[in-house]
C-alpha positions as CSV (number, residue, x, y, z in Angstrom):
1,M,0.0,0.0,0.0
2,L,1.0,3.6,-0.5
3,T,2.5,5.5,2.4
4,I,1.0,8.8,3.6
5,Y,3.7,10.7,1.9
6,E,3.0,9.0,-1.4
7,M,-0.7,9.7,-1.0
8,R,-0.1,13.4,-0.4
9,E,2.1,13.6,-3.5
10,L,-0.6,12.0,-5.5
11,V,-3.2,14.5,-4.3
12,K,-0.8,17.4,-5.1
13,L,-0.3,16.0,-8.6
14,L,-4.0,15.5,-9.2
15,E,-4.7,19.1,-8.0
16,Q,-2.5,20.3,-10.9
17,T,-4.5,18.3,-13.6
18,D,-8.0,18.1,-14.9
19,I,-8.4,14.5,-13.7
20,E,-11.6,14.1,-11.7
21,S,-11.0,10.7,-10.1
22,F,-8.1,8.3,-9.7
23,E,-8.2,4.7,-8.3
24,V,-5.5,2.3,-7.4
25,N,-6.1,-1.3,-6.4
26,D,-3.8,-4.1,-5.2
27,E,-4.4,-7.3,-3.3
28,D,-4.2,-5.7,0.1
29,S,-6.1,-2.5,-0.3
30,S,-7.7,0.1,-2.5
31,L,-7.3,3.8,-2.9
32,R,-9.7,6.1,-4.6
33,I,-9.1,9.9,-5.0
34,K,-12.0,11.9,-6.3
35,R,-12.5,15.7,-6.8
36,R,-15.5,17.2,-5.0
37,N,-16.2,20.7,-6.2
38,G,-13.7,23.2,-7.5
39,N,-10.1,22.1,-6.9
40,Q,-10.7,20.3,-3.6
41,V,-9.4,16.7,-3.7
42,T,-10.6,13.9,-1.3
43,A,-8.8,10.6,-0.7
44,V,-10.8,7.5,0.4
45,H,-9.0,4.3,1.5
46,Q,-11.0,1.1,1.5
47,P,-10.0,-2.5,2.3
48,P,-10.6,-4.8,-0.6
49,V,-13.9,-6.6,-1.0
50,Q,-13.7,-10.3,-1.7
51,V,-16.2,-11.0,-4.5
52,K,-16.8,-14.6,-5.3
53,S,-18.1,-15.1,-8.8
54,A,-19.8,-18.1,-10.4
55,P,-17.7,-20.0,-12.9
56,I,-18.0,-18.6,-16.4
57,V,-19.2,-21.1,-18.9
58,T,-18.7,-20.4,-22.6
59,A,-19.9,-22.4,-25.6
60,A,-17.3,-23.9,-27.9
61,P,-17.1,-22.3,-31.3
62,A,-18.9,-24.0,-34.1
63,V,-16.6,-25.8,-36.5
64,L,-17.4,-26.3,-40.2
65,L,-16.1,-29.6,-41.5
66,P,-15.2,-30.0,-45.2
67,K,-17.4,-32.1,-47.4
68,K,-16.4,-35.7,-48.0
69,E,-15.3,-35.0,-51.6
70,A,-12.9,-32.4,-50.4
71,I,-11.3,-34.8,-48.0
72,E,-10.8,-37.6,-50.5
73,R,-9.3,-35.4,-53.2
74,P,-5.6,-36.4,-53.8
75,V,-3.0,-33.9,-52.8
76,A,0.5,-33.5,-54.2
77,T,3.0,-35.1,-51.9
78,V,6.5,-34.0,-51.2
79,P,9.0,-36.5,-49.8
80,V,10.2,-35.6,-46.3
81,E,13.2,-37.2,-44.7
82,A,12.4,-38.6,-41.3
83,P,14.6,-37.2,-38.5
84,Q,15.1,-40.7,-37.0
85,K,18.9,-40.6,-37.1
86,S,19.1,-37.3,-35.4
87,A,16.7,-38.5,-32.7
88,E,18.9,-41.5,-32.1
89,V,22.0,-39.3,-31.8
90,T,20.3,-36.9,-29.4
91,E,19.1,-39.6,-27.1
92,N,22.7,-40.1,-25.8
93,L,23.4,-36.4,-25.5
94,Y,22.9,-34.1,-22.6
95,K,20.8,-31.0,-23.3
96,I,21.8,-27.8,-21.7
97,T,18.5,-25.9,-21.3
98,S,17.5,-22.4,-20.6
99,P,16.5,-21.9,-17.0
100,M,14.3,-18.9,-17.9
101,V,12.6,-16.9,-20.6
102,G,15.0,-14.4,-22.1
103,T,17.5,-13.5,-24.8
104,F,20.3,-15.9,-25.6
105,Y,23.8,-14.5,-26.0
106,A,26.7,-16.7,-27.1
107,A,29.4,-14.2,-26.1
108,P,29.9,-11.7,-23.2
109,A,30.1,-8.8,-25.7
110,V,29.2,-8.1,-29.3
111,D,32.9,-8.1,-30.5
112,A,34.0,-11.0,-28.2
113,A,34.5,-14.6,-29.1
114,P,31.6,-17.0,-28.0
115,Y,31.9,-18.7,-24.7
116,V,31.8,-22.1,-26.4
117,S,31.7,-23.5,-29.9
118,V,31.1,-27.0,-31.4
119,N,33.8,-29.5,-30.4
120,D,34.8,-27.4,-27.3
121,R,35.4,-29.4,-24.1
122,V,33.4,-28.2,-21.1
123,E,33.4,-28.8,-17.4
124,P,30.3,-28.6,-15.1
125,T,31.3,-25.0,-14.1
126,T,32.1,-23.8,-17.6
127,I,30.0,-20.8,-18.6
128,V,28.4,-21.6,-22.0
129,C,26.3,-18.6,-22.6
130,I,24.3,-15.7,-21.1
131,V,20.5,-15.5,-21.0
132,E,19.3,-11.9,-20.4
133,A,15.9,-11.5,-18.6
134,M,14.7,-8.0,-17.6
135,K,18.1,-6.4,-18.0
136,L,19.7,-9.1,-15.8
137,F,22.4,-11.1,-17.5
138,N,22.4,-14.7,-16.2
139,E,25.5,-16.8,-16.9
140,I,24.5,-20.4,-17.8
141,E,26.9,-23.2,-16.8
142,A,27.3,-26.5,-18.7
143,E,26.5,-28.6,-15.6
144,V,28.2,-31.7,-17.2
145,K,31.7,-32.7,-18.3
146,G,31.9,-33.3,-22.0
147,E,32.1,-31.9,-25.5
148,I,29.7,-29.5,-27.3
149,V,28.2,-31.3,-30.2
150,Q,25.7,-28.7,-31.4
151,V,24.5,-25.1,-30.7
152,L,20.8,-25.1,-31.0
153,V,20.0,-21.4,-30.9
154,E,21.3,-18.3,-32.7
155,N,22.9,-15.3,-30.9
156,G,20.3,-12.8,-29.9
157,Q,17.4,-15.3,-30.2
158,L,14.6,-15.3,-27.7
159,V,14.5,-18.5,-25.7
160,E,11.8,-20.1,-23.5
161,H,12.1,-21.8,-20.1
162,G,13.4,-25.3,-20.6
163,Q,14.3,-24.8,-24.3
164,P,17.5,-26.8,-25.3
165,L,20.4,-24.5,-26.0
166,F,23.3,-26.9,-26.5
167,L,23.8,-30.7,-27.0
168,V,26.8,-32.1,-25.1
169,K,28.4,-35.5,-25.5
170,Q,29.2,-36.5,-21.9
171,A,32.7,-37.6,-21.1
């Protein structure tokens, strides 16, 4: 909740504007500031009111299914290679994953060499990259001893929590 000083400052700021009312809510309290008449400003502090609402039920959207003739029509096929070999190879590799959502950086600076590259040997405490989240730069360690087999993301790419960043062949 706001302190008395902060409330006074808000009132002073509102007196200098044409705003007629102002309301701030958080989980613990509520503050409503409202002009009466003229330039006089009144502040009202209220504890929050717990409102229990009934569950909201919505209907699923209607789906139009294509006619049977449209389903049975032949479609041109393009041969696609199955990624079975790469799946077999990655089963024996350790995945270094991102511990958070953020931006992946392979090097400590734009003009610096990357922390690690393919075929580099790493120890559990070796820093492999940085993930920036909310202006905080978090150094990510390898966590295993081995050799970098593949870098799975590009420098400057946004990464998700749990997204694999590197594949490491454990020693």
